[in-house]
C-alpha positions in Angstrom: 0.0 -0.3 0.0 1.6 3.4 -0.7 1.2 6.2 1.4 2.0 8.7 -1.5 -0.4 11.6 -1.1 -2.2 13.2 -4.3 -1.0 17.1 -5.1 -4.9 18.1 -4.3 -4.4 16.5 -0.8 -1.4 18.9 0.0 -3.0 21.8 -1.5 -6.3 21.0 1.1 -3.9 20.9 3.7 -2.5 24.2 3.2 -5.6 26.0 3.0 -6.1 24.9 6.6 -3.5 27.3 7.7 -4.9 29.6 10.1 -6.1 33.0 9.4 -3.7 34.6 12.0 -0.6 33.1 9.6 -2.0 35.0 6.9 -2.6 38.3 8.9 1.2 37.9 9.7 2.3 37.6 6.4 0.5 40.3 4.8 1.9 42.9 7.5 5.4 41.8 7.0 5.1 42.6 3.2 5.8 46.2 2.9 3.0 48.1 0.3 4.9 50.3 -2.1 3.3 53.5 -1.8 3.9 54.4 -5.6 4.2 52.2 -8.4 7.9 51.0 -9.5 9.8 52.7 -12.2 12.2 51.4 -15.3 15.5 52.1 -15.8 16.3 51.6 -19.8 19.4 51.1 -21.3 19.7 51.7 -24.7 22.8 51.0 -27.2 24.2 51.4 -30.2 27.3 50.0 -31.5 29.5 50.8 -34.7 32.9 50.7 -35.9 33.1 54.6 -35.5 32.1 56.9 -32.7 29.7 59.3 -34.8 27.6 56.1 -36.3 27.3 54.6 -32.8 26.1 57.6 -31.4 23.6 58.0 -34.3 22.4 54.1 -33.3 21.6 54.9 -30.1 19.9 58.1 -30.5 17.9 56.2 -33.1 17.0 53.5 -30.3 16.1 56.7 -27.9 14.1 57.8 -30.2 12.0 54.4 -30.7 11.6 54.5 -27.1 10.4 57.5 -26.4 7.7 56.8 -29.2 6.8 53.9 -27.4 6.5 55.6 -24.4 4.5 58.5 -26.1 2.1 55.9 -27.5 1.4 54.1 -24.0 0.2 57.2 -22.8 -1.2 58.0 -19.2 0.3 54.7 -18.3 3.9 55.8 -18.5 5.6 59.0 -18.1 9.2 59.5 -19.3 11.2 60.9 -16.1 14.8 61.7 -16.9 17.3 60.4 -19.9 21.0 60.2 -19.0 23.7 60.2 -22.2 26.7 58.0 -21.1 28.5 59.0 -24.2 30.7 56.8 -26.8 33.4 54.5 -25.0 35.3 51.7 -26.6 33.5 48.1 -26.4 35.6 45.9 -24.3 37.8 43.1 -25.9 36.1 40.0 -24.3 37.5 36.9 -25.2 35.8 33.5 -24.1 32.6 31.5 -24.6 30.8 32.4 -28.1 33.5 35.2 -29.1 31.9 36.7 -32.1 33.1 40.3 -34.2 32.0 43.2 -31.5 31.9 46.6 -33.0 34.4 49.0 -32.0 32.5 51.8 -30.4 29.3 51.5 -28.0 27.2 54.5 -27.2 24.3 54.0 -24.3 21.9 55.7 -22.8 19.4 55.2 -20.1 16.0 56.6 -20.2 14.1 56.3 -16.9 10.2 55.8 -17.0 7.5 56.1 -14.3 4.7 53.5 -14.5 1.1 54.5 -13.7 0.3 50.8 -12.2 3.1 48.1 -10.9 0.6 45.7 -13.1 2.2 47.3 -16.2 6.0 46.2 -15.4 5.9 43.3 -17.8 4.1 44.8 -20.7 6.0 48.3 -20.6 9.4 46.4 -20.7 8.3 43.9 -23.6 7.3 47.2 -25.5 10.5 48.9 -24.5 12.5 45.7 -25.6 10.9 45.7 -29.0 11.8 49.3 -29.5 16.0 48.5 -28.9 16.4 48.6 -25.2 19.4 46.4 -24.4 18.2 46.0 -21.0 15.4 47.4 -18.8 15.7 47.6 -14.9 12.9 47.7 -12.4 13.5 50.2 -9.8 11.5 50.3 -6.6 10.7 53.4 -4.8 11.8 53.3 -1.2 9.5 53.3 1.6 9.3 56.3 3.6 11.0 56.0 7.0 
């Protein structure tokens, strides 16, 4: 005879947790006073610095257009230009020809709702973002 339990019986056992335990868990999770923001890294690479800057600027314009099209769901708060730098020579697994120069911008975007993080990140990635980071506001102390 097997003593193996079905997944449904384990789920039923979890539902029997006292209400006080649920209240403790809810109290320990801090409520964010405002929705998160996104830091969007936009890069453009080329063999000459002016072309790298031009490609990064084009990606910035594409991302700004996406933010504009999303309307009231997002607001562009700040843009930081990191300029043009030489690409790092990285040797190792999967080496491939890299552009000699890389230009970078970081675009900061405020969201209207925290639930929009995935949709807005995906839209910005399709617009050419190299990476998108979620930055949560700090809780008041």
